[in-house]
C-alpha positions as a printed Julia matrix, in Angstrom:
583×3 Matrix{Float64}:
 104.91  302.66   -86.83
 103.92  303.04   -83.21
 101.73  305.85   -81.91
 104.66  308.0    -80.79
 106.23  308.04   -84.28
 102.89  308.78   -85.88
 102.3   311.71   -83.52
 105.72  313.2    -84.32
 105.12  312.98   -88.08
 101.56  314.31   -87.89
 102.53  317.15   -85.56
 105.36  318.2    -87.87
 103.1   318.13   -90.92
 100.33  320.03   -89.14
 102.73  322.75   -88.05
 105.12  322.94   -91.03
 102.54  323.06   -93.84
 100.65  326.07   -92.4
 103.95  327.84   -91.68
 105.15  327.28   -95.26
 101.82  328.45   -96.65
 101.92  331.42   -94.31
 105.33  332.38   -95.63
 104.12  332.06   -99.21
 100.92  334.06   -98.79
 102.12  336.61   -96.24
 102.86  339.3    -98.79
  99.4   339.15  -100.37
  97.65  338.87   -97.03
  99.47  341.83   -95.48
  98.86  343.79   -98.67
  95.13  343.17   -98.4
  95.17  343.94   -94.68
  96.96  347.24   -95.2
  94.68  348.02   -98.12
  91.61  347.5    -95.96
  93.05  349.47   -93.05
  94.08  352.39   -95.24
  90.74  352.27   -97.04
  88.79  352.3    -93.76
  90.86  355.21   -92.47
  90.34  356.95   -95.79
  86.6   356.27   -95.54
  86.54  357.9    -92.1
  88.47  360.87   -93.49
  86.05  361.23   -96.42
  83.12  361.07   -93.99
  84.72  363.88   -91.98
  85.31  365.87   -95.18
  81.7   365.42   -96.25
  80.56  366.62   -92.82
  82.69  369.75   -93.18
  81.34  370.36   -96.69
  77.82  369.94   -95.31
  78.49  372.4    -92.46
  79.85  374.88   -95.0
  76.74  374.56   -97.18
  74.5   374.86   -94.11
  76.29  378.1    -93.27
  75.54  379.3    -96.8
  71.91  378.34   -96.28
  71.75  380.29   -93.0
  73.33  383.29   -94.74
  70.68  383.21   -97.47
  67.97  383.12   -94.78
  69.42  386.35   -93.42
  68.8   388.09   -96.77
  65.49  386.27   -97.29
  64.1   387.53   -93.97
  65.62  391.05   -94.14
  62.7   393.45   -94.26
  64.86  396.38   -95.38
  65.97  394.49   -98.48
  62.36  393.51   -99.14
  61.38  397.2    -99.01
  64.25  398.1   -101.39
  63.15  395.48  -103.96
  59.57  396.81  -103.81
  60.64  400.38  -104.67
  60.0   402.01  -108.02
  62.74  401.47  -110.58
  62.47  405.16  -111.61
  63.31  406.54  -108.17
  66.05  409.11  -107.76
  69.77  408.35  -108.04
  70.25  409.41  -104.43
  67.73  406.82  -103.24
  69.31  404.14  -105.38
  72.76  404.93  -103.98
  71.45  404.77  -100.41
  69.95  401.36  -101.16
  73.22  400.24  -102.76
  75.16  401.3    -99.66
  72.78  399.41   -97.37
  72.92  396.17   -99.33
  76.72  396.43   -99.72
  77.08  396.79   -95.97
  75.05  393.59   -95.55
  77.38  391.87   -98.06
  80.47  393.02   -96.17
  78.98  392.05   -92.83
  78.21  388.5    -93.98
  81.5   387.93   -95.79
  83.51  389.47   -92.97
  82.34  386.88   -90.48
  83.35  383.91   -92.62
  86.38  383.38   -94.82
  84.38  382.26   -97.84
  85.22  382.36  -101.54
  81.72  383.29  -102.68
  79.85  385.98  -104.58
  76.37  387.17  -103.51
  73.78  388.64  -105.88
  70.44  390.25  -105.03
  68.35  390.51  -108.19
  65.11  392.45  -107.98
  62.17  392.24  -110.33
  62.09  396.06  -110.2
  65.41  396.14  -112.07
  67.71  396.58  -109.03
  70.95  394.57  -109.17
  73.29  394.23  -106.19
  76.47  392.11  -106.14
  79.34  391.57  -103.7
  82.1   391.4   -106.33
  83.26  393.91  -108.94
  80.91  392.97  -111.77
  77.56  391.41  -112.49
  77.62  388.23  -114.65
  75.47  388.43  -117.75
  73.4   385.4   -116.73
  72.19  387.34  -113.64
  71.48  390.6   -115.48
  68.55  389.15  -117.39
  66.14  387.01  -115.37
  65.19  383.85  -117.28
  62.67  382.23  -115.01
  62.26  379.11  -117.16
  65.96  378.29  -117.19
  68.59  376.89  -114.79
  68.79  378.14  -111.25
  65.93  380.62  -111.75
  63.55  377.81  -112.7
  64.59  375.73  -109.67
  64.18  378.73  -107.33
  60.77  379.5   -108.85
  59.6   375.91  -108.29
  60.97  375.87  -104.71
  58.84  378.9   -103.8
  61.29  380.44  -101.36
  63.22  377.31  -100.33
  66.95  377.1   -101.04
  68.0   375.25  -104.22
  71.42  374.15  -105.52
  72.73  374.01  -109.05
  76.05  372.59  -110.25
  77.85  374.72  -112.85
  78.74  372.37  -115.68
  81.73  372.84  -117.98
  81.95  372.37  -121.73
  85.65  373.12  -122.15
  87.9   370.7   -120.19
  91.09  372.63  -120.98
  90.55  375.46  -118.51
  89.89  375.57  -114.79
  86.36  376.42  -113.71
  86.28  378.66  -110.68
  82.55  378.84  -109.84
  81.33  375.28  -109.3
  78.11  375.58  -107.29
  75.26  378.08  -107.06
  72.69  378.45  -104.3
  69.45  380.23  -105.17
  66.39  381.46  -103.36
  63.31  383.29  -104.57
  62.69  386.45  -102.49
  59.1   387.26  -101.5
  57.32  390.03   -99.65
  56.78  388.73   -96.11
  53.41  390.51   -95.84
  51.86  389.58   -99.2
  53.97  386.54  -100.27
  54.42  388.33  -103.6
  57.6   387.5   -105.54
  59.98  390.47  -105.56
  63.3   389.02  -106.74
  66.02  386.41  -106.37
  69.07  385.8   -104.2
  71.98  383.97  -105.87
  75.24  382.79  -104.25
  78.13  381.61  -106.45
  80.57  379.32  -104.64
  84.16  379.02  -105.9
  85.95  375.7   -106.14
  88.61  377.01  -103.75
  86.02  376.93  -100.92
  86.03  373.13  -101.14
  89.74  372.83  -101.94
  90.65  374.75   -98.79
  88.69  372.3    -96.66
  90.38  369.37   -98.43
  93.88  370.82   -98.03
  93.41  371.07   -94.26
  92.64  367.31   -94.09
  95.1   366.06   -96.71
  97.3   363.16   -95.51
  98.46  360.93   -98.39
 100.68  362.05  -101.27
  99.81  361.15  -104.88
  96.15  360.96  -103.94
  93.44  362.05  -106.38
  90.34  363.61  -104.82
  86.93  364.39  -106.31
  83.74  365.88  -104.92
  80.81  365.04  -107.24
  77.11  365.86  -107.1
  74.25  363.34  -107.26
  74.43  363.37  -111.08
  78.12  362.49  -111.11
  79.42  365.96  -112.09
  82.67  367.07  -110.48
  82.33  370.01  -108.07
  85.92  369.98  -106.81
  89.05  368.1   -107.83
  92.63  367.62  -106.55
  95.29  367.99  -107.85
  93.89  368.61  -111.37
  91.33  371.37  -111.88
  90.51  371.2   -115.59
  87.92  368.42  -115.09
  85.77  370.47  -112.68
  82.24  370.79  -114.0
  82.56  367.66  -116.16
  81.06  364.26  -115.49
  83.29  361.72  -113.77
  83.82  358.85  -116.2
  84.91  355.43  -114.88
  84.98  351.9   -116.3
  82.43  350.59  -113.83
  80.35  353.41  -112.37
  77.6   351.32  -110.74
  78.99  352.32  -107.33
  78.71  355.98  -108.43
  74.97  355.6   -109.08
  73.77  353.41  -106.21
  76.58  353.0   -103.65
  76.56  355.0   -100.44
  80.07  354.26   -99.13
  82.85  351.72   -99.53
  86.12  350.97  -101.3
  87.19  348.84  -104.25
  90.15  348.04  -106.46
  90.25  350.35  -109.43
  92.43  351.12  -112.46
  92.98  354.87  -112.7
  95.05  356.22  -115.57
  96.44  352.7   -116.2
  97.57  352.39  -112.58
  96.19  349.87  -110.11
  94.6   351.89  -107.32
  92.18  351.8   -104.39
  89.06  353.91  -104.82
  87.24  354.98  -101.64
  83.95  356.88  -101.64
  81.46  358.27   -99.14
  78.02  359.79   -99.8
  76.6   362.49   -97.55
  73.01  361.76   -96.53
  71.88  365.39   -96.65
  73.55  366.75   -99.81
  73.99  363.42  -101.7
  77.49  364.66  -102.62
  80.12  361.94  -102.97
  83.66  362.45  -101.69
  86.02  360.2   -103.68
  89.71  359.46  -103.19
  91.95  357.37  -105.45
  95.23  356.08  -103.98
  97.78  354.24  -106.19
  98.41  350.68  -105.05
 102.21  351.09  -104.99
 101.8   353.68  -102.19
 100.31  350.91  -100.07
 102.85  348.29  -101.19
 105.74  350.37   -99.91
 104.74  349.42   -96.36
 104.63  345.68   -97.09
 108.29  344.76   -97.57
 109.48  345.22   -93.98
 106.44  343.32   -92.68
 107.1   340.49   -95.17
 110.72  340.07   -94.0
 109.65  340.11   -90.36
 106.98  337.45   -91.01
 109.45  335.15   -92.78
 111.83  335.36   -89.81
 109.02  334.45   -87.44
 108.04  331.55   -89.71
 111.58  330.13   -89.53
 111.59  330.36   -85.74
 108.18  328.69   -85.71
 109.46  325.73   -87.75
 112.3   325.09   -85.29
 109.97  325.39   -82.31
 107.37  323.09   -83.94
 109.91  320.31   -84.4
 110.85  320.41   -80.72
 107.22  320.67   -79.59
 106.18  317.68   -81.73
 108.74  315.45   -80.03
 107.85  316.68   -76.54
 104.07  316.31   -77.0
 104.31  312.85   -78.51
 106.39  311.66   -75.58
 104.11  313.32   -73.0
 100.92  311.92   -74.55
 102.02  308.34   -75.27
 103.69  307.54   -71.93
 100.43  307.52   -69.85
  98.61  305.78   -72.72
 101.06  302.89   -72.65
 100.52  302.69   -68.89
  96.73  302.51   -69.42
  97.13  299.73   -71.97
  99.07  297.7    -69.4
  96.35  298.23   -66.76
  93.61  297.16   -69.19
  95.42  293.9    -69.8
  95.34  293.32   -66.03
  91.56  293.96   -65.98
  91.12  291.42   -68.79
  92.69  288.86   -66.49
  90.02  289.65   -63.86
  92.03  291.93   -61.62
  89.65  294.79   -60.7
  91.95  296.21   -58.01
  94.35  298.01   -60.4
  94.22  301.81   -60.57
  95.66  304.49   -62.86
  97.73  307.12   -61.02
  98.51  310.34   -62.93
  99.99  313.6    -61.68
  98.49  315.49   -64.64
  94.91  316.79   -64.92
  94.81  316.97   -68.73
  92.64  314.82   -71.01
  94.78  311.72   -70.37
  94.51  312.32   -66.62
  90.71  312.66   -66.93
  90.66  309.49   -69.05
  92.57  307.69   -66.27
  90.11  308.99   -63.66
  87.21  307.71   -65.78
  89.02  304.36   -66.01
  89.29  304.18   -62.22
  85.65  305.27   -61.85
  84.57  302.6    -64.33
  86.31  299.88   -62.28
  84.6   301.16   -59.11
  81.2   301.18   -60.84
  81.84  297.71   -62.25
  82.48  296.33   -58.77
  79.36  298.07   -57.45
  77.22  296.75   -60.31
  78.38  293.21   -59.7
  77.5   293.54   -56.0
  74.16  295.27   -56.76
  73.17  292.59   -59.24
  73.65  289.92   -56.62
  71.68  291.93   -54.02
  68.86  292.59   -56.51
  68.39  288.87   -57.06
  67.99  288.39   -53.32
  65.58  291.35   -52.96
  63.47  290.11   -55.9
  62.86  286.81   -54.16
  61.84  288.66   -50.97
  59.48  290.96   -52.94
  57.72  288.03   -54.61
  57.14  286.45   -51.23
  55.77  289.69   -49.75
  53.47  290.17   -52.75
  52.07  286.68   -52.29
  51.38  287.41   -48.64
  49.75  290.77   -49.51
  47.17  289.0    -51.68
  45.81  287.09   -48.7
  44.13  290.09   -47.05
  42.09  291.3    -50.08
  40.96  287.78   -50.9
  40.03  287.17   -47.29
  38.09  290.46   -47.24
  35.92  289.89   -50.31
  35.36  286.21   -49.22
  34.03  287.65   -45.95
  31.82  290.03   -47.94
  30.47  287.05   -49.86
  29.53  285.42   -46.56
  27.76  288.62   -45.44
  25.88  288.62   -48.76
  24.5   285.13   -48.18
  23.54  285.93   -44.6
  21.65  289.03   -45.84
  19.81  286.91   -48.37
  18.9   284.35   -45.75
  17.54  287.14   -43.57
  15.7   288.69   -46.54
  17.57  292.01   -46.43
  18.0   292.42   -50.18
  19.36  295.99   -50.09
  22.27  294.92   -47.91
  22.85  291.92   -50.14
  22.85  294.11   -53.24
  25.32  296.6    -51.71
  27.65  293.89   -50.4
  27.6   292.11   -53.75
  28.44  295.35   -55.64
  31.28  296.12   -53.22
  32.62  292.58   -53.57
  32.63  292.86   -57.36
  34.43  296.2    -57.15
  37.14  294.65   -54.96
  37.58  291.66   -57.25
  37.9   294.05   -60.22
  40.45  296.2    -58.36
  42.85  293.4    -57.32
  43.15  291.77   -60.75
  46.81  291.59   -61.77
  48.17  292.21   -65.26
  44.95  293.86   -66.46
  46.0   297.35   -67.61
  43.34  297.18   -70.35
  39.8   295.78   -70.09
  36.85  295.7    -72.47
  34.35  298.55   -72.42
  31.76  296.0    -71.29
  33.85  295.08   -68.21
  34.5   298.7    -67.23
  30.79  299.52   -67.68
  29.85  296.59   -65.38
  32.37  297.89   -62.82
  30.73  301.35   -63.14
  27.26  299.86   -62.58
  28.47  298.22   -59.34
  29.87  301.59   -58.21
  26.58  303.37   -59.1
  24.57  300.78   -57.18
  26.42  301.77   -53.99
  26.19  305.52   -54.72
  22.45  305.39   -55.52
  21.8   303.85   -52.08
  23.97  306.48   -50.49
  22.5   309.54   -52.24
  18.98  308.11   -52.78
  17.05  310.59   -54.96
  19.93  313.05   -55.37
  20.56  312.21   -59.05
  19.67  309.92   -61.93
  22.12  308.25   -64.31
  21.47  307.65   -68.02
  23.82  305.47   -70.04
  24.08  305.39   -73.82
  26.7   302.78   -74.8
  27.24  301.69   -78.41
  26.78  297.9    -78.4
  29.13  297.47   -81.38
  32.19  298.54   -79.37
  31.59  296.67   -76.1
  34.49  294.32   -76.85
  36.93  297.19   -77.59
  39.62  297.67   -74.96
  40.19  300.76   -72.82
  42.37  301.41   -69.72
  40.94  299.74   -66.63
  38.98  301.94   -64.15
  38.58  304.72   -66.73
  34.86  305.45   -66.3
  34.36  305.23   -62.51
  36.64  308.21   -61.53
  34.93  310.42   -64.12
  31.46  309.6    -62.77
  32.7   309.95   -59.18
  33.93  313.46   -60.04
  30.46  314.35   -61.41
  28.76  313.08   -58.23
  31.11  314.64   -55.67
  31.71  318.01   -57.33
  28.5   318.39   -59.31
  25.67  316.7    -57.4
  26.49  316.92   -53.68
  25.88  320.69   -53.39
  22.98  320.76   -55.87
  19.67  321.46   -54.14
  17.48  319.74   -56.74
  17.74  316.34   -58.4
  20.53  316.14   -60.95
  21.18  314.1    -64.07
  24.4   312.38   -65.11
  24.73  311.21   -68.7
  27.35  308.67   -69.8
  27.79  308.38   -73.59
  30.19  305.91   -75.23
  30.19  305.92   -79.04
  32.4   304.4    -81.7
  33.73  306.61   -84.53
  35.69  305.43   -87.59
  39.01  306.52   -86.07
  38.41  306.65   -82.3
  36.17  305.98   -79.33
  34.27  308.91   -77.87
  33.53  308.96   -74.12
  31.4   311.76   -72.63
  30.43  312.24   -68.98
  27.97  315.14   -68.44
  26.23  316.46   -65.36
  23.89  319.4    -64.72
  25.44  320.18   -61.34
  26.77  323.41   -59.89
  29.57  323.74   -62.49
  32.58  326.08   -62.35
  33.18  329.7    -63.23
  35.66  330.71   -65.97
  38.59  331.38   -63.61
  38.24  328.02   -61.86
  37.84  326.2    -65.18
  40.95  327.9    -66.58
  42.92  326.98   -63.43
  41.76  323.36   -63.56
  42.58  322.99   -67.26
  46.03  324.51   -66.79
  46.83  322.22   -63.88
  45.59  319.19   -65.78
  47.8   320.14   -68.72
  50.86  320.74   -66.51
  50.27  317.58   -64.48
  49.87  319.44   -61.17
  47.82  318.24   -58.21
  44.13  319.1    -58.45
  42.7   320.02   -55.06
  39.58  321.27   -56.82
  38.72  317.98   -58.56
  40.69  315.43   -56.53
  43.34  312.96   -57.64
  40.99  310.56   -59.45
  40.43  312.64   -62.55
  44.12  313.62   -62.53
  45.17  309.96   -62.53
  42.77  309.22   -65.38
  44.47  311.76   -67.6
  47.95  310.55   -66.62
  47.0   306.95   -67.41
  45.57  308.04   -70.77
  48.85  309.8    -71.57
  50.88  306.73   -70.56
  48.61  304.49   -72.66
  48.19  306.62   -75.79
  50.84  309.37   -75.69
  49.65  312.39   -77.7
  47.03  310.34   -79.6
  44.17  311.03   -77.22
  42.25  314.28   -76.72
  40.72  315.67   -73.53
  38.2   318.49   -73.24
  36.84  319.73   -69.92
  34.1   322.38   -70.12
  31.83  323.87   -67.45
  29.46  326.73   -66.72
  28.19  327.91   -63.32
  24.8   326.37   -62.39
  24.66  324.55   -65.77
  27.03  321.66   -65.16
  30.3   320.13   -66.29
  31.21  317.97   -69.27
  34.29  315.83   -69.87
  34.82  314.58   -73.44
  37.58  312.07   -74.24
  38.63  310.72   -77.64
  40.91  307.67   -77.59
  42.16  305.52   -80.49
  41.23  301.88   -80.93
  43.71  299.53   -79.29
  45.33  297.25   -81.85
  45.26  293.5    -81.18
């Protein structure tokens, strides 16, 4: 099969297989998508419900603070239990007015009880429950209030009998104290009815057949919809790990033998969990119309894919066949052919690269020919350039002999050292020399400098004789010593000392050049080291020492080490460690 047929078949397979799989898995995918969307919306709704529950409980807390801080009530609870009936009635009227005032502001299903240690009992409803008539400080809500020492505490009212609704589901308690002496004088108890939470839920209810639970941090049900007989009991599920440690989320869940989605959200302040359970078939009802619509789109996609496969294969292969023809022409040696395309797609770019390649090929052929000509010219110029240096140090040799004949030995010594330096400098192909050769070159350089500076400095060399034949980069030592002379000795008022130490270690060669010159301060040293490391130009030390480090890097890579240290008026030290050169 040719490329066009292959492209048609591959394009059809690539498009048809995903479309068929899409049609097969659409129902499950949409079901999961709707499930997640509904669950996320439900999670937001539960979060809003929890916030409203929290605001309600905070309002209760603020109401209890009103009674806690009321000085009149404190005075009533400190009165003698044997006072007159008239006084007791006046106190009853006062507290009842406070009850009515608080309950009149808010539409709450609650009962409020003020229980005094002096025997006074005040309540907002028609009767006083027996559990509030006798104070049992070591039990239930009284114990929690006692331990909280005036702070608000909460207690869930648990149920033993599941057959009957439980109206009072939550109790808030606070120990009342005398604000002047901090002496305990009684308790404030608030019973909260389940309807307080149900009313909030009913205002935010949106999905039919939904089960709703509000549970405390121990898993006991505070409020329930639509059933009420399980309020006060512990919520029992097959897998309740989420109930113990989860903060929020949703999961698939079997509730009363029905596949459902369970969504839960935990309030950070109260630790109450709002839980909703939605049957799965409620979600599935929305899937069927979407499934039919997706199948229709899949059928349209199959028809469109077949047409697109044919069109693309024809569009792609036509310029390719043209390129194949042009390549055959290039194989015959015709470099003048060009690919012309009206498109700027990948094939068009490929054609442009083909044209650019032919242009570059012609240029390379021409450049190669010109390079051969230029190379011959360069070799000739290099040969001519060697004449001047050789002529110069031959002239110096003549001056040396004339100085000897005249008996001027100092001039002869200087001219001879300069001649040796020039011979050493013009050697070709000598990137590496022995330590012995570079030391001899350094001695010639020092001979000239000692005549120039006279008694300005003394040089001491300590060279390990066992490594004289080891190889190092040519002209390594002279720039280091030159740096010590120029930057360390020239401005020194007294005679200086330069020490050159070359030692062999088991793994490397150690080269140290020290001087006791003027040195550098910390800022200058830091600047010099940073510029050396970054390869920048060193106006402070000159280009010699910079070139030394560059040549070391080119010769050894990261295998050498370089340490430059200096102190003002104490001198400068350069320490280099280089590996042995193999061979």
